[in-house]
KOLRODO-697681 format. One record per residue (C-alpha): x, y, z; residue in three letters. Coordinates in steps of 0.25 Angstrom, whole numbers, padded with zeros to 4 digits, always signed. Each point is the difference from the previous one (the first is absolute). Last residue first. Layout:
N
XYZALA ...
This chain:
506
+0219-0392-0591ARG +0008+0013-0003GLU -0009+0010-0007ILE +0007+0006-0013LYS +0001+0015+0000CYS -0010+0011-0004ALA +0005+0014+0001ASN +0001+0002-0015GLU -0013-0006-0002ARG -0007+0010+0010ARG +0008+0012-0006LYS -0005-0004-0014GLU -0014+0002+0004GLY -0003+0004+0014THR +0005-0003+0013LEU -0002+0012+0010GLY -0006-0008+0010MET -0013+0008-0002MET +0001-0004-0015ASP +0002-0015+0003TYR -0013+0000+0008VAL -0007+0008-0011ALA +0004-0010-0010ALA -0004-0011+0009LEU -0014+0003+0000ASP -0005-0011+0008LEU -0010-0011-0004SER +0007-0009-0010ALA +0013+0001+0008ARG -0007-0003+0013VAL -0005-0013-0006GLY +0013-0004-0006GLU +0008+0003+0011ALA -0009-0009+0010LEU +0000-0012-0010LYS +0016+0001-0001ASP +0001+0001+0015PHE -0009-0012+0001GLN +0008-0008-0009GLU +0013+0003+0006GLN -0006-0003+0014GLN -0003-0015-0005TYR +0014-0001-0003ALA +0005+0005+0013TRP -0010-0009+0007HIS +0007-0012-0006SER -0008-0009-0009VAL +0002-0015+0002VAL -0003-0008-0013PRO -0014-0007+0001LYS -0004-0014+0005LYS -0015-0001+0002GLU -0003-0003+0014MET -0012-0010+0003GLU -0006+0003+0013VAL +0000-0011+0011GLY -0001+0010+0011LYS +0013-0004+0007ARG +0007-0002-0013HIS -0005+0013-0006CYS +0005+0007+0012LEU +0014-0005-0001MET +0001+0002-0015GLN -0004+0015+0002ALA +0010+0001+0012VAL +0011-0005-0009TYR -0005+0009-0012GLU +0000+0013+0009THR +0014-0005+0006LEU +0006+0001-0015ALA -0006+0012-0005GLY +0012+0009+0004SER -0009+0010+0007ASP -0006-0010+0010PHE +0011+0003+0011LEU -0001+0014-0001GLY +0001+0002+0015HIS +0009-0011+0007LEU -0001+0000+0015TYR -0006-0014-0001THR -0010-0010+0007GLY -0006-0012-0005PHE -0011-0009+0007VAL -0005-0012-0007ASN +0011-0009+0007GLY +0009+0009+0008ARG +0008+0010-0008ALA +0009+0011+0004CYS +0007+0012-0005GLY +0014+0001-0007GLU +0011-0010+0002PRO +0014+0003-0004ARG +0006-0009-0011GLY +0009+0011-0007ASP -0011+0001-0012PRO -0011+0004+0011PHE -0008-0011+0006ARG -0016-0002+0000ALA -0011-0002+0010PHE +0010-0006+0010ALA -0004-0011+0010GLU -0001+0002+0014GLY +0005+0008+0012GLY +0001+0014-0005VAL +0005+0012+0006ILE -0007+0013-0006SER +0007+0013+0000LYS -0010+0012-0001GLY -0001+0012-0009THR -0004-0003-0015HIS +0004+0002-0014ILE +0004-0012-0008GLU +0001-0001-0015TYR -0004-0011-0010ALA +0006-0008-0012GLU -0006-0014+0002LEU +0003-0014-0006GLU -0010-0011+0003ALA +0007-0013+0003GLY -0009-0004+0012ALA -0013+0004+0000LEU -0006-0014+0005PRO +0007+0000+0009LEU +0009+0012+0006ALA +0014+0002-0006GLN -0004+0013-0008VAL +0013+0006-0008THR +0005+0014+0003ALA +0004+0013-0005ARG +0001+0012+0007VAL -0001+0016+0000ARG +0002+0005+0014THR -0006+0009+0010ARG +0000-0005+0015THR -0004+0012+0010LYS +0008+0002+0014GLN -0010+0006+0010ALA -0001-0014+0007THR -0012-0010+0000PHE +0002-0014+0005VAL -0007-0012-0007THR -0001-0015+0004ASP -0003-0010-0009VAL -0004-0015+0001PRO -0012+0002-0010LEU -0015-0001+0003LEU +0000+0006+0013GLY -0009+0012-0002LEU +0009+0010+0006GLY +0001+0002+0015GLU +0001+0015+0002LEU +0012+0009+0006SER +0000+0015+0004ARG +0012+0005+0007GLY +0000+0013-0007SER -0013+0005-0007VAL +0000+0006-0014GLY +0005-0011-0010GLU +0015+0002+0003THR -0003+0001+0015GLY +0013-0005+0003GLU -0003-0013+0007PRO -0011-0004-0012ASP -0003-0015+0002SER -0006-0009-0010LEU -0002-0015+0004SER -0004-0014-0005ASN +0000+0003-0015GLY -0011+0002-0011LEU -0001+0015+0005MET +0015+0002-0005GLN -0004-0006-0014TYR -0011+0010-0002GLY +0009+0012+0004GLY +0009-0005-0011CYS -0008-0010-0008VAL -0009-0011+0006GLY -0006-0011-0009LEU -0010-0010+0004VAL -0003-0012-0008PRO -0014-0007+0005THR +0002-0012+0007GLY -0011+0000+0010GLY +0009+0004+0011ALA +0005+0012-0008ALA -0015+0004-0003CYS -0003-0001+0014ALA +0012+0008+0005LEU -0003+0011-0010VAL -0015+0000+0004SER +0004+0001+0015ALA +0009+0012-0003GLU -0012+0007-0008LEU -0008+0003+0012GLY +0000+0014-0003GLN +0007+0003+0013GLU +0010-0010-0001ARG +0004+0005-0015LEU +0000+0015+0006TRP +0010-0005+0010LEU +0009-0005-0010LEU -0002+0013-0008ASP +0005+0007+0012ASP +0012-0008+0002LEU +0005+0000-0015THR -0002+0015-0003SER +0005+0002-0014LYS -0006-0013-0005THR +0004-0010-0010GLY -0011-0011-0004PRO -0007-0011+0007LEU -0004-0009-0011ILE -0010-0011+0000LEU -0001-0010-0013LEU -0012-0009-0005ASP -0010+0010+0008PRO -0011-0005+0009THR -0008+0013+0004GLY +0008+0012+0003LEU -0010+0011-0003GLU -0009-0005+0012ARG +0011+0000+0010LEU +0004+0014-0004THR +0011+0009-0006GLN +0002-0007-0014VAL +0009+0003-0012TYR -0005-0010-0011ARG +0010-0007-0011VAL -0007-0008-0011GLY +0010-0010-0006MET -0002-0009-0013LEU +0004+0010-0010PRO +0013+0006+0008HIS +0000+0015+0000ALA -0005+0001+0014GLU +0011-0009+0005LEU +0010+0009-0007PRO -0007+0012+0008ALA +0004-0006+0013PHE +0012+0007+0004ASP -0007+0013-0003THR -0006-0002+0013PHE +0013+0007+0005ASN -0005+0005+0013SER -0013-0003+0008ILE -0002+0009+0012HIS -0015-0004+0003PRO +0003-0014-0005LEU -0007-0004-0012ARG +0001-0015+0002ILE +0003-0007-0014VAL -0009-0010-0005ALA +0002-0008-0012VAL -0011-0009-0007ASP +0004-0009-0011LEU -0009-0003-0012SER -0005+0013-0002THR -0013+0008+0002GLU +0001+0014-0001GLU +0008+0008+0009GLU -0005+0010+0009ARG +0006+0014+0000ARG +0004+0006+0014THR +0015-0001+0001LEU +0001+0000-0015ARG -0005+0014-0001PRO +0013+0006+0007ALA -0003+0010+0009LEU +0009-0007+0011SER +0012+0004-0008ASP +0009+0001-0013GLU -0007-0011-0009ASP +0008-0009-0009ASP -0005+0000-0014LEU -0011-0007-0007ASP -0006+0009-0011VAL -0015+0001-0002PRO +0001+0014-0006LEU -0012+0010+0004TYR +0001+0009-0012PRO +0009+0013+0000VAL -0007+0013-0004VAL +0011+0009-0003GLY +0006+0014-0002LEU -0011+0007+0006VAL +0005+0015-0002PRO +0000+0009+0011LEU -0007+0013+0002GLY -0007-0006+0012THR -0014+0005-0002LYS +0000+0000-0015GLU +0008-0014-0001GLU -0009-0007+0010LEU -0013+0006-0009MET +0006-0006-0012THR +0003-0014+0007LEU -0014+0000+0005GLY -0006+0002-0013PRO +0009-0011-0006ARG -0002-0010+0011LEU -0011-0008-0008LEU +0009-0001-0012ALA +0009-0008+0008GLU -0009-0011+0000ASP +0002-0010+0012GLY +0009-0003+0010ARG +0011+0011+0005PHE +0011-0004+0009LYS +0007+0013+0000ASN -0004+0014-0004ILE +0014+0008-0003ILE +0002+0015+0001LEU +0010+0009-0006GLY +0012+0009+0002ARG -0002+0002+0016ILE +0013+0009+0004ARG -0008+0012-0001ALA -0011-0005+0010ARG +0012+0000+0010GLU +0004+0015-0003GLN -0015+0004+0002SER -0001-0008+0013GLU -0008-0013+0000LEU -0014-0002+0005LEU -0007+0003-0013ALA +0008-0010-0008VAL -0003-0011+0011THR -0015+0004-0001GLY -0001+0000-0015TYR +0007-0014-0001LEU -0008-0007+0011GLN -0013+0007-0004ALA +0002-0005-0014PHE +0003-0014+0005VAL -0012-0001+0009GLY +0000-0015-0002GLY +0008-0012+0006ARG +0003-0004-0014ASP +0003+0013-0006ILE +0013+0001+0008ASP +0007+0014-0002GLY +0014+0003-0005ALA +0008+0013+0000LEU +0012+0000-0009LEU +0011+0009+0005VAL +0012+0007-0006PRO +0013-0001+0009ALA +0009+0010+0004ASP +0008-0009+0009VAL -0003+0008+0014LEU -0014+0006-0006GLU -0004-0014-0003ALA +0004-0005+0014LEU -0008+0010+0007GLY -0012-0003-0009MET +0000-0014+0004ASN +0010-0008+0008VAL +0007+0010+0010ILE -0012+0008+0005ASP +0004+0008+0012ASP -0011+0011-0001ALA -0009-0009-0008LYS -0004-0009+0011LEU -0014+0006+0005ASN -0003+0004-0015ILE +0000-0014-0004GLU -0002+0005-0014ALA +0013-0007-0006PRO -0008-0013+0002SER +0005-0014+0004GLY +0014-0001-0004ALA +0008+0005-0013GLY +0007-0010-0010GLU +0012+0006-0008ILE +0004-0006-0013VAL +0015+0004-0003ILE +0003+0001-0015ILE +0014-0001-0006ASP +0008-0007+0012TYR +0014+0001+0007GLN +0001+0014+0004ALA -0015+0001+0004ALA +0002-0013+0009LEU +0010+0007+0008SER -0008+0013+0000GLU -0012-0007+0005TYR +0008-0008+0012ALA +0007+0013+0004SER -0013+0007+0000LEU -0007-0009+0009ILE +0012+0000+0010ASP +0000+0014+0000PRO -0015+0001+0003ILE +0001-0009+0012LEU +0000+0012+0009SER -0013+0004-0005ARG -0006-0014+0005LYS +0004+0003+0015GLN -0012+0006+0006ARG -0010-0009-0008PHE +0008-0012+0005TYR -0002+0003+0014GLU -0015+0003-0002VAL -0002-0013-0008ALA +0007-0008+0012SER +0014-0004-0004MET +0008-0014+0000GLN +0014+0002-0005GLY +0009+0003-0011LEU +0000-0014-0006ILE +0008-0001-0013GLU -0004+0000-0014GLY +0003+0015-0002LYS -0008+0004+0012LEU -0010-0011+0005ILE -0010+0006+0011VAL -0007-0010+0008GLN -0014+0005+0002SER -0009+0006+0010GLY -0014+0005+0002THR -0010-0012-0004ASP +0011-0010+0003SER +0012-0005-0006SER +0000+0008-0013PRO +0012-0003-0010LYS +0004+0014-0005LEU +0011-0001-0011LEU +0008+0012-0003ILE +0011+0000-0011PRO -0009-0007-0011ASN +0007+0000-0013MET +0014+0002+0007ARG -0003-0015+0005VAL +0003-0005-0013ASP -0008-0010-0008PRO +0007-0005-0012GLU -0005+0005-0013VAL -0009-0004-0011GLY -0010+0011+0001ALA -0011-0009+0005ALA +0010-0006+0010GLN +0002+0014+0005ALA -0014+0002+0002GLN -0003-0013+0007VAL +0012+0004+0010VAL -0006+0013+0002GLN -0013-0006+0004ALA +0007-0010+0009ARG +0006+0011+0010GLY +0014-0001+0003MET +0010-0007+0008GLU +0016-0002-0001LEU +0007-0012-0001GLY +0010+0004-0013ASP -0009-0008-0009ARG -0012+0006+0005THR -0009-0005+0010VAL -0016+0003-0002TYR -0011+0006+0008SER -0016-0002+0001ASN -0003+0006+0013LEU -0003+0014-0007ALA +0002+0015+0002MET +0010+0005-0011ASN +0007+0014+0001GLN +0009+0005-0011SER -0006-0008-0011LYS +0009-0002-0012PHE -0001-0009-0013PRO +0011-0001-0009ALA +0001+0001-0016THR +0011-0003-0010ARG -0008+0005-0013TYR -0002-0009-0012GLY -0015+0002-0003ASP -0002-0014+0007GLN +0007+0006+0012ALA -0009+0013+0000PHE -0012-0009-0001ILE +0004-0010+0011ARG +0002+0011+0010CYS -0012+0007-0004LEU -0008-0012+0002ALA +0006-0002+0014THR -0003+0015+0004CYS -0014-0003-0004LEU -0001-0013+0008LEU +0006+0008+0012SER -0010+0012-0001LYS -0012-0009-0001GLY -0010+0008+0008VAL +0003-0007+0012GLY +0003+0011+0009SER -0006+0013-0004MET -0001+0010-0010THR +0012-0005-0007GLY +0014+0005-0003GLN +0009-0005-0012VAL +0014+0007-0002MET +0007+0002-0012ILE +0016+0001-0002CYS +0010+0003-0009ARG +0014-0006+0004ALA +0013+0008+0001LYS +0012+0000-0009ARG +0012+0006+0007MET 
């Protein structure tokens, strides 16, 4: 039976760019004719996605699959941890809820999940030519190494050669790489086949003395100095730079409340890409200002984040914006907050029997249950002035809402979805801006309210925009990474490489 070759990217810490490097490799291998799949045994993120078969997986591996030109598959991310507090997470196994666990409880159980990890990996390996594996955090977390299932422990299980990446943009990259290598066991160090310096800005010639010394001290080659690449792709989690950056002056100002447990903020990436819109993520009254559109996003802990909204004084500002005619949009948990009441009789969000009044902007009452809705959908917006926008989206939420007002959208079979009243809109649909249609309708609405001239341009879908970004990323990494060495370490060289190549299915 044919089995895929593999390559693994690990990092010196979180946020060094492992996900983007893996995305680039997925695109490059696909461009070179290999059927490629991403893999990450255990992901921790609140940005998740629903596959075609209604299962949940981490967003990073979705993006990597899209870069490779293949359909996202839950096998690519068999374990997803969705933090619900500082010490606990919802554990998603093979796309479905395994349970709510404390960090200590999960740590005790995770080795029992190795058969599930290997089953997913072996199944992919029998189907694809190359598996691009992403590690998590750092392999040198010496307090966690004994039960590692995502870094060197996984590399040993699947016999993967490893590329170790460090982030020069944060500073101290030589210490990052050398220190990580030094803290590994000899058999772990032997798995590392090369080092990558990521996010470099400047003249590479100035690095060369340091590169030479790093190679001498580690005994490992530096296979690439990858420049800081200004690509715009969906981010994985709360470390995303987009949550803290300040947008340049734009015609239309969109403010997204950065809730403590914000999830699926990738919903708003298409708005960020629109030439007239600037999207800001805000946490304080001072930051909020007077936006043209105010968004309450999804959250993993709706009740706790609603209390936070009140404690920060932001609830009053949301109500004032709505009363003043500013369009307000709530997505998923944000939609639930806009309703009249939220109750949690079973303790799905942590405390059984807890109930809170909502913001009262929509005639909606929500009851949380343990059952999670996960589905891909199509819908057409009904709420004026956005009516007619065609959506391709997905639902992923706990809780059932009883709606006493007009629908935000309707499914093809006529069933209502969400709720709208005047300038306030609420929906459970994630990815609602991805098709491009609703983005243009929103831009037209805001331009009309503000008296801004809007140039008519063809609607560009988020998918088409992403394809451009994937190619841009691949071009930058291809030019700066020793790909011949990468192919060699996978055993794909010369004629053998060409013989094994197959046409990618798009």
